[in-house]
N, C-alpha and C positions, 0 to 999 in steps of 0.2 A: 870877694866871694871866695870862701874857703872850699877846698876840694874835700869830697867825702872820703873817709878812710876806707880802704879795701879790707874786707873781712880776712881774718887770718887764715880761715880754711880755704879761701880762694887763691892763696899764694902757694906756689910750690916751694920746694927746698931752695931754689935759687931766687925766690922773691918774685917770680913771674905770676901774672894773673892768668888763671885757667878757668875753664867752664866746669862747674861742679857736675854737670850732667855727663861729662866724659870721664869722670873719675869713678873708681870702684867704691863700694861701700866701706871696705876696710880703710881706704885712703881718707875718706870723709870722716870716719869715726876716729882715726888716729889724729886728725887735725882738731877734732872736737875736744880731744883730751888736753890739748894745749890752750884751746880757747874756751873759756868758761862763760862766754856771753850767751844768754838765752836766745837772743835774736839770731845769732848764727846757728844755734841748735835748732831753732824752729825752721829755719830755711833748709837745713840739711834734712830735717824730718819731712818737709814738704817735697823735697826732691826724691827722697826715698819712697814716700807714699805714691808720688806720680809714677816712679819707675815700677813700683809694685802693681799699680793699676794697669800700666801698660803691659807688664808681663802677664797679668791675669787676662787682659783682653787678648793678647796674642795667644795665650794658652787656650782660651775659649775658641778663638778662631781655628787654632790648630786642631782642637778637639772636634769642632764642627767639620773641619776639612777631613779629619780622620774618619768621622762618622759617614761623611759623604763617600769617601774612598771605600770604606767598609761596605756601605750599601751598594756602591758600584761594583765592588768585587763580588758581592753576593749575587747581584743581578747577572754579572758576567758568568759566574759559576753556574747559576740556573740556566743561562743561555747555553753554556757549554754542555750541561747535562741534557737539555732539550735537543741540542744539535746532535749529541751522541745518540740519543734515542731515535731522532729522526734519521740519522745515518744508518742505524741498525734496521729501522723499518724499511728504509730504501733498499738496503741490502737484501732483506727478506723479500721485498716486492720484486727486486731484480731476479732473485733466484726463482720466485714463483712464475715470473714472466718467462724466464728461460725454460722452466719446466713445462709451462703451457705451450711454448713454441715447439719444444721437443715432442710433446704429445700431439700437437697439431700436425707436425711433420709426419709423425707415425700414422696419425689418422688419414692424412693425405695419401701416404703410401698405401695404407690399407684400402682406402677407397679406390685407388688406382688398381690395386690387385683385384678388388671386387669387380671393378669395371672390366678388367681383363677376363675374369672368370665369367661375368655376365655375357661378355662378347662371345666367349667360347661356347657357353651354353646356348646363346641365341643361334649361333651358327649350327650347333648340333640339333637344336629344335627345328631349324629350317631343313636340315638334312633329313631328320626323322619325318617331318611333314611331307617332304617330297617322296620319301620312301613309302609313307602311308598312302599318298595319292596314287603312287605307282602300284602299290599292293591292291588298293581298291579297284584300280583299273584292271589289274589282272584277275581279281575276284569277279568283277563284272563280266570280263571276257570268258572266264571259266563257267560262270553261271549261264551265260548265253550258250556256250558250247554244250553244257550239260542239258539245257533245255532242248537244244537241237538234237542231241543224242537221245534224249528221252523220247522225242517224237519218232526218231528213226528206230529206237528200240521197240516202241509200240508197234510200228509198222512191221518190223522184222518178227516180233512175237506173233503177229497175225499170220505172217507168211509161214512161220515155223508151225503154228497150230494147223495151218492148212496142209503143210507138207507131211507132218506127222500122221495126219489122217489118211494119207495115201499109202497103198501097199506097193512095195517094189515089185516089178514084174519078174516072174519065175519061168525059166525055160528048162524043161526036163530032158532036153536033148542029150542022150548018152547016159542019163542017170547020174546026175550029181556033178556035171562039169560046169565050170564058169564059162558063160557065153559072152562074147563081146560083139558089138555090132559095127565096129570099125570107126566109131567117133570118139573124140576126147582121149586119144591115146597119148601117153607121155613116155617117150623112150621105148616105143613098141609094146607097152603094157597098158591094158585098159585102166583108165583112171578117171573117176567121176561118177555121175549118176548111172552110167551104162555098165559099171562093174556089177554084174548080177551074180546071184548065187543060186545053187540048186542043192537043196538039203542043207547040210552043214559043211559044205566044201570038203567032202571026204575024199574026192578023187585027187590023184597025183597032180593033174593039171590045175585043178581048183586051188590046191594048197600052194602050188608054185606061183600062180597069179596073185593069190592073197599075200604071200610073203613079199613078192616084188612090190605090190601096192603099198604094203606097210612101210617098206623102205622109202618109197616116194612120198608118202603122206607126211606132212610136217607135224611136229609135236604139238599136242593140244595145249601144252603149258608154255610154249614159246611165244612171247608177246610180239616178236618182230615180224611174224608171218601174217598179222592181221592189222587192219587199219580201218578208219571210217569209210574208205573207198572200197571196202570189201563188197563185191557185187553179189546180187541175188543168185546168179548162176553158180558162182563159187560156193555160196552158202548152201544151195541145194545139193551141190556135188559133195560138199563136206558132210552134210547130214546123212546122205546115202552111204558114204564111207563109214560114218559112225555106226549106222545100223549094221553094216557088214561086220565091223569089228565086234560089236556086241553079240552078233549071232554066232561068232566063232569062239566065244568064251572069254573075251576081254571086257573088263569093266571100264568103259570109256563113256561117262555121262556127257551130255551135250554141254560144252564149255561156254561161258558167257562171251568168250572171245569170238565165237561164231556170229555174235550179234553185230559185229563191226565196230566195237569200242576200241579207240586208240588210247592205250594206257601209257604211251611214251610221252 
């Protein structure tokens, strides 16, 4: 059995048998130049076609892989843009939340201030209500006093009307002297309803008694000399003294203070 000859293109420069798949195209072609057998050429062509097919397949795979990577990159880029937008929105939301918190704190402080003002106003209202109640009580008290004084004034007016209708007694002893009967003397001078007159008190003694009585008589405009406890006896005495003053040329109308009103 004869051995099959090794193709020339399969032998290297040293005559060793090598795998043509591990050789470059230039090496295969250079060997084809020395070997003109069509069988060897066909085998080399087959190897070259297989290598080309493999390269094309690898290229397609790389292309697909590149497309996948490109798509993945685009997706990641879109995710990055989305995350950046989301981050920006979160920043805006955080700023808005901080602003709301600040406004809420201001509103809380404002409400606290309002509560303080309301508390002060309520206390002031309570004080004013107490003052109002006190003022109403005082008004009621004064109304009651005025009603009582009105009743007393009515009674005193009746007494005055009765007294003004009476004529003061006249004694012509000595022709114009002031006569005293020894009652109601103040400091040795006749003072009161028994201070009588004769004529116009033209005598020296009458004038002296009148002058002394005028000094003793309290001022009609002095409010401190009269009070609600002013007695009827004092009232009659004062009325008679007024009549005496009027008869000697003084304009002294009957003052309402003779009615016993306490204006203090």
